[in-house]
N, C-alpha and C positions, 0 to 999 in steps of 0.2 A: 504493499499500499504505501503511495508515494506521499501521503500527508496526511493529517489528523483530520481534514476536511472533506476526503476522498469519498465518494457515493458509493453505496450498495443497497442491495437489496435484503430486506428483512421483514419476518412476520412479525409485527409489533402489536402490542396490545393497550389499549388504552381504557381509563374509567374516568369520565371528567363531566362535565355539563352537557355534553353532547352524547353521553351514555357509555356504554360497556360495548367495546368492537375490538376485534383483531382483525388484520388484515395485510395483506404484502403493501409495504411503502418502501420509498428509498431515503435513508439517514446518512449520515456521516459517522466516521470513526470517532468523532468529538463527541458525539451521544453517548457512544457506549460507556457501560459501567466500569469504574476504576480497576485497576490489576496491573501488573508487573508485565505479563506474557499475552501480546498479540497474536490470535491465531486465526488463520486461514481455514474456514470451515469445510470440510469434505462430506460429513454425513453428522445426521443425529437419528434420532428416530421418535416414533408415537407412543407414548404411553396414556392410561387412563387419566392420569393426573394432567396432561398434556392437553387431553381433550375437556377437561371440565376448566382448565384455565383459558384456553383459546375462545371457548364460549360463553364463559362467565356463568355456568352451570356449578361451579364450585368454587370456594373462596381458598385460591391458590397463590394468586398475588399480594405481596403485603406492601408494595408501592407501584407506582405508575408512573410513564410508560414504560413497559419492560418488552424485549424480544422473546418469545416464547421459547419452548424446549429446555427439558430438564437434562438432557444430553447432548454431547458435542464430543466429536474427534476431528483434528486437523492437522494442520503444520503451522509451527510457529513462524512468525514474519519478521516479529522485534520481540526483545525482552530487554527489559531493566534489571533482571535477575541474572546473573553470570551462569545459574545451573541450567537456564536452557538458551539455546543459541538457535539462530535463523535456519529454518530445514529439520527442526526435531519435530518427530509425530508425537502428537499428545493427546490425550481424551481427559474428559471430565464428567462425573454423572453428580447428580443431587448439588449440594455444596451450595445451595441458595439459588442455583440456575431457575430462571422463570420463577423467583418467588419474590428475592431481592436484590437480583442483578440480573443482568441480560442474559439469555439461554443461547441455545444453540441453532435456533432456527433465523439464521442470519448469515450472510456471507461471511462477515468476520465477528469474532468473538473477544473481549478482553478477560482474561482470569487473574486470578490471585496465584501467585506460583504456588504458595502452602496447599493448593487444592489440585494444582496441574499434576496430572501423572502423566508421567514418559510411557508412549505405547511399549507396553511388554515383548519381549521377544517371544515369536509364537503366535502372535494376533496381528491381523491387519487391522487399519482404520474400518476399514469396512466391517470384519468382524466383530470388532470391539462395539460397534453400534447396533448390531443384530444382538449381542448380548446387552448393552447399556444398563438401564435401571434395572429392567426387568430380571436379567441374568445375575447381576450384582446382587439382588436382594435373594434370589434365590441361593447363590453360593454364601453370601453372608449369614444366612438361615443355616446352611451345611455346616459352617466354620462355629456357629454357636452351640450348635446341637452338638457338634463333636467336642468342643471344649468343655462341655457339660456331659461329656463320657458315652455320645451315641455312639452305638456300631452296628454292623450290619447284623450281629447275634442276635440283638434285640427283637430282631422280626422287620417285617417289611415297613415302608414308610408311605403312608396315606398322603396324597397330593390332591387338594381340591381345587376346584376351577380348573382344572388340567389343561383344557383347551386354550386359556388366556396364554398371554406371553411369558409371565411368571411360571405358571402351571408347565409349560411345554419345555422351558429350559430347565426348571426343576427335574423333569423326567430325566432329562439326557445326563445332568451334571450328578444326580443322585446316583443313578444308573452305573456312570464312569467311575464313581465313587466305591462301587462294589455293594450297593444296596438295592433290594426288590423293590421296585415302586408299584404301589397299586394306584391306578389314576381314578379319581372322582368327577364325572361330569355329567351335565345334562344333557349334553350333545352325544347321544349312541351313536350318531352316524359319521363322528369323527374316530372311533376305537380303533379302526385300524391303523390309522394315521399314528396313533399315540402309541401303539404296539410297536410300529415301527420306529419309535422314538427310544424306545427300550421299556415301556412299561409292561412289567410282570403279569397285572392284571387289569382289568378297565372296570369300573361299577358305575352304574346308572344311579345317579343320586336321585332320580325320582322313585327308585326301588329298593333305595337304602332305608331301612327301617331300624330305627332305635328304638330300645326299650324302654328307655325313660329312667331305668334305674340308676341310682348312684354309682353303682358298680355293673360291669358285667364282664364276660368273658374276653380276656385280652385277645385283641384282633390284630393291632399294629404296635411295632415297636416305637414308632414315634409317628408325626405328621409335620407335613407344610400346609397350613390353612390361608386361603386366600379369601374366605367367604365369611368368617366370623358368625355371629348368632346363632341359630339353632343348629347348624353344621357343627360349629366348634363344640358347643354343649353335648352334643350328640357324640363326638368322636372321644372326648375325655374319658368317659368310662371305659374305652375299648384301648386303651392305651397300656403296654406292657410294663411290668415295674422298672422304674427308675427309666422310662421312655421320654423323650422330650416332644413337647408340641411348638413349633415356631409358626407366630401369626403375624401374616404381613398386609391383610385385607380385611376389608369390611363390605363385601359386595352382597352378603346376607344380611347386614344390619348391625349396627354398635354396640347392642343390648347383649348380655351374656348371663344367663341363667344357669347355674352349676351347683355342685355342692363342693366342701372341700376333701371329700372321700378320696377322689384319686390321687389327691396330693399328698394327703397322711397315710393313706394305707398302701399305697404302691409307688408313693414318690416320684410321682410324674412331676414335670417341671414345664410350665407354660413361659415361654421367651418371646418376647417383643421384639419384632425386626423393624427399625427404622433407620433405611438405608441411607436417607438424605443426609443425616447429620452424623454419618459415621466418623469415627476418629480417622486422622490420616495413616496412624500405622496399621490400623486393623484394615484400611482401604489398601493397601500396599500388600497385605498379606492375602487378601482376597482375589485382586488381580494375579497377583503371582499365581495362584493355583487356576485361576480360569485360564491363562495362558498355557497351563502346564498339564498336571495329571487330571485336572476338572475341567478342562476345554470341551465344550458341548461338540459332539461330532454329526451333527445334525443340524447346523447353523443356517445353510442355505435353503433347507426345507421348512425351517422354522420361520425363515424370512419370505413370508405368502404373499408381501406387495411392497414395492419400491417407487416411491412418490415424489414430487418436487413441493417446493416451498408454495407454489401456486394450487396444489390440491390439498392441501391441508385443511381447510374448511369441511371438504366432503369427508374426508378420512375421520376428521372429530365428529361429525353428525354419524356416521355409519358406528362408530365406536360407542357412543353414548346411547345409540338404538339396539346395542347388544348383538351388531351384525358382523365384528370384526373377528378374525380367526388369525391367531400366531402374531407374529411381528412385523411390524410396518417400518420400514427404513426409511429414510428421510436422505436423498440425494441432494447435497447443496452445492452449487457450482459457484467457486469463488471468484471473486473480480480481480483484475489485475490493477 
């Protein structure tokens, strides 16, 4: 970028006297949030949080205007931190993107060096954004579970919301790590696809009957739950002794009605997964695993759609209508 005023395209979100709106517009680099590392963006992705932010259906942004996109990967074009130099491939997920600072839906982004991750060996920029926040969340869940002594010997891992981005990547990642994954979804037409990703068993959530008892026969060694609500309440009595349930979503509601029995009788643990604010040292551990022994093997299949910045509004509406499947990659053509 030749100067701080050079113009480029971005999907920018406003909330002012004219109302809440997000659209493609032209801005200058001097409008970007502060940071030590200026990056020419190659790819981003679409997460449910992005759809909420882009349409105003959820309170995601804490200040306006901002460029959307909680994920970003690209190439450094300038840096005031000697840790990064021109030409370095980098990525960032969460860390305030599209919340308190400009995100990845622009041809350029300026990042704080403290949250800029050098692209790990073993990953391309494209692969890193197919993984994005969704895969980072799944891997963070596994890391926390294993830090709390989860092992494949405890039994299969239930993954709810299995046809979503987090769910699909979790199936791939957990299977790579040696776990048998039981995928739970209401979209039975996609079960063959989930089996191809590595699911050992697929369970139709419409046919999954919970007894309602405080304790029931142990069925799962642990779980990654994207749903919350009655699904999470039903899973807890089925967890084996000292198994972990990682919760990272609330598609089924924010309320949780349960008892203390799974926790004080079987020693089950409920782990909250908040990927956006993950500490830097843990981020580095997660990306190291994602580029190594936990690297998903079916990324190109999981990336079911690739779009441009211009197509984002349509993607958002389809996602909020429940019509999305897999991961949507955003290809951003950087300006010169």
